[in-house]
C-alpha positions as CSV (number, residue, x, y, z in Angstrom):
1,M,65.3,141.1,85.7
2,T,69.2,140.7,86.8
3,S,71.7,143.1,86.2
4,P,73.5,142.0,83.1
5,D,69.8,142.1,81.7
6,I,69.0,145.7,83.3
7,A,72.5,146.4,81.6
8,F,71.4,145.3,78.3
9,E,68.6,147.2,78.3
10,I,70.2,150.4,78.9
11,V,72.3,149.6,76.2
12,N,69.9,148.7,73.9
13,L,67.9,152.3,75.2
14,A,71.3,153.9,73.9
15,V,71.5,152.6,70.8
16,S,68.4,153.4,70.2
17,L,68.9,157.1,71.2
18,V,71.8,157.3,69.1
19,Q,69.7,156.7,66.1
20,A,66.9,158.7,66.7
21,Q,69.5,161.4,67.0
22,T,71.0,160.6,63.7
23,T,67.7,160.6,62.1
24,G,66.4,164.3,61.1
25,K,62.8,163.4,62.0
26,V,60.4,166.2,62.7
27,Q,59.6,164.3,66.4
28,Q,63.2,163.8,67.5
29,D,63.1,165.8,70.5
30,A,59.5,164.0,71.5
31,T,61.7,160.5,70.4
32,L,65.2,161.9,72.3
33,A,63.5,162.8,75.6
34,T,61.0,159.2,75.5
35,I,64.0,157.5,75.1
36,L,66.3,159.4,77.5
37,L,63.3,159.1,80.3
38,Q,63.5,155.0,80.3
39,I,67.4,155.1,80.4
40,I,67.2,156.7,83.4
41,N,63.9,154.3,84.6
42,K,66.4,151.7,84.1
43,A,69.2,153.0,86.2
44,V,66.4,154.0,88.6
45,Q,65.7,150.4,88.9
46,A,68.5,148.9,88.6
47,Y,69.5,151.0,91.6
48,Q,66.9,150.1,93.9
49,D,67.0,146.5,92.6
50,H,70.3,146.4,94.4
51,T,69.5,148.5,97.3
52,G,69.7,146.3,100.6
53,Q,71.8,143.1,98.9
54,P,74.6,141.6,101.3
55,L,77.8,143.1,100.5
56,D,79.9,140.4,98.7
57,P,83.0,140.6,101.2
58,S,85.2,138.9,98.1
59,L,84.5,141.7,96.1
60,I,86.9,144.0,98.2
61,K,90.3,143.7,97.7
62,A,93.4,146.0,98.5
63,E,94.5,148.6,96.2
64,D,98.0,147.8,94.2
65,V,101.3,149.7,95.9
66,L,102.4,152.2,93.7
């Protein structure tokens, strides 16, 4: 899975979180907890997928002078 795919999944989960929070249903707390756990799991997956990959030196640039 690519980084953009994971980012889109996290955004979709965040939207689900907002929608669940605004519905006012009885099981709202369980739904919110489930969505938050999914967001955390996706973030952990993104971190683990990236860990150990070589650094791209072209991404490192000098800061602008103030």
